[in-house]
C-alpha positions, 0 to 999 in steps of 0.5 A: 430901284423904282420898285424898292422905293415904292415898297418903302413908301407902302411899308411907311404908310402902313407903319404910320396907320398902324402906329396911330395912338387910336390903334391901341383901342382894338375893339371893332367899331361896327356901328361905324362901318355903315357910314364908310366907303370901304368897297369903293376900291379900284376895280383891279384890286380884289380882297380889298374889303370885308362884307357883313355877317350873311352877305353876298357879293357876285362879281365879273371882271374882264381883263385885258393886257397887251404886250408888244416888243421886248426888253432885256432889263430897261432896254428895248430890243428889236426882233432883228437884235434878238435874232442876231443873238442866235434865236430863230424865233422871236415872240413879237406880240401877246394878248391876254384876255382873262374873265374873272368870276368871283363870289364873296360871303360874310361869315361874320363881320370880321371874316369874309370868304372869297372864291375867284374862277378865271378863264383865260384867252392867250394869243402870241405872235412870232416872227422867224429868222427867215421872216415868216410870222405865225401865232399860237393860241390857248384858252381854258380855265386858269387857277382858282383861288379861294381866300379868306379876309380877316379883320384885324381891327378898325379904328376911327376911319381906318381898317386893317385886314389879312389876306390869306389865300390858296391857289388850286392847280386847276389851269393847264400846263399842257397847252398845244398848238401848231407851230413851224416845228410841227402840228400840235407842239407843246407851247412855251411857259407864258402860253400855259393857263395854270401853274400846275402847283398849289400856291399860298397867297398871303397878304395884308390890306389897309383901308382909310378915309380922309374927307371925301377920299378913300385911300388903301394899300395892299401887299399880296404875294404868290408862293409856289409850293413844290413842282408840278408834273412837268417838272418845273415851278413858276417863280414866286410873284409879289405885288404892292399897290396903293390908291386913292379914290373919290366918290361923288354925290351922283354915284360917280366915282374916280381913282388913281393907283400905283401898282408894283409887281416883281416875279422871279424866274422859273425853277427847273425846266419843262420836261415837255418842251424839247431841249433845243427850244430854249435856244430857238425862242426866248419864251422857252428859256426859264431863266428869262421869265422874271422881271419888275414892273410899276404901273399907274392906273386910272379908274372910273366907277358908277353906283346908281342910287336908283333905277334898274341897276340900283345896288350894282357897281360898274367900273373901269380901270385903265393902266400903263407901265412906268417902269420895267425891268425884265430878264429878257429878251422878254415881251413888255407890257404896254397897257392894261384894262379892266371892266367890272361888275359887282353886286352885293346881296 
C-alpha cells in the first residue's frame, strides 16, 4: 500500500539521520541554533520546533477541509449506489472549519510546552431515498491538547526531539440538530466536536538543513484511553509527514510536503444513537469509520524583516489527496487549506 511505502521511507530517513557518526556527539550545540532556520516548517505542521528558554510564541490557524462524494475502499460510489445497498439517507458533502489558537513557551533550551485550543464548525449535507435534501450543523470547542517537546540532540545542522502530549475531552459528544427523523436529534460520529476520551499523543520530529533547504519529518499518533460517556471509543490515529522548504532572501518561503494518515474504526457504539440509525445512514455505523489517506501539500510563508509586521510570520498551505482507501461508504476528502499567523516573543 502507498501508506506503507511512505512509512518505510520516513523510517529510512530517520534511521540514516540518527545513525550519522556526528550523532555520537550528543552534547547540544546551542550556539549554532541562531544560525539555523528551524521554525520555517509548513504552517500545517505543529510541534515541529523548540523555543529558547523564556521565549513565547502565539499562533492562530484557520483550517478548512472539504469532503464531497463517497468511497468504499479506493472506489467512488454515487449516492444512488449507496441507497441501493439499503440505506435511506446518504451524506453527500461535509465542510469542516477549525480555528486553532496556540501558545508555546520555552521552559529551557531543550524543553518547550505547547497548548492548542480548537474551535470547530461542522456542516454535513444529505440526500434521502425520496430525493429530498437536508443538512445538519454543529459547532463548539474541540479537544484541547497540552504537549511537551524535548530535544534529544542536535548535531551539525540536524535536530531530533520527542513530542509528548495529552488530549483532553473538552469537545462535545452530544451534538444535536433537526433531521427528517425529528427535531433535536443526536448526530452521528463525524458531527461531534470531541472524542469524549483522554488521548495520549506521542511523536518524534527530525529537522535538518542542506544549503538553503529546510527538511523535516514527523511521526505522530493519537491513542485513545477507555470509553467515553456514550459507550464508544474513536479509532486510534497515526500520521507520518515529511517536507522540504526554502526560505528566500526577501522573507518569502515555499514548501512541499507529503502527509500520510490512517485511522481505525470506532470501538463500541454510541448509546444515544437509535440502533436503526446504523442501517439508515453510513455515518452512524462505527464499522465504517476507518481508512487511510495520502496528501500532497504546497505551502507559502512570509516573514517580513521590517515594517509593521516585523517578527510575525504569515503562511498558507493547500493540499489535495493523492490516495484514499476508506472503510465505506464514507465521505472522501477533496482538499484542505490552512492559513496561519505566528508571533514569537
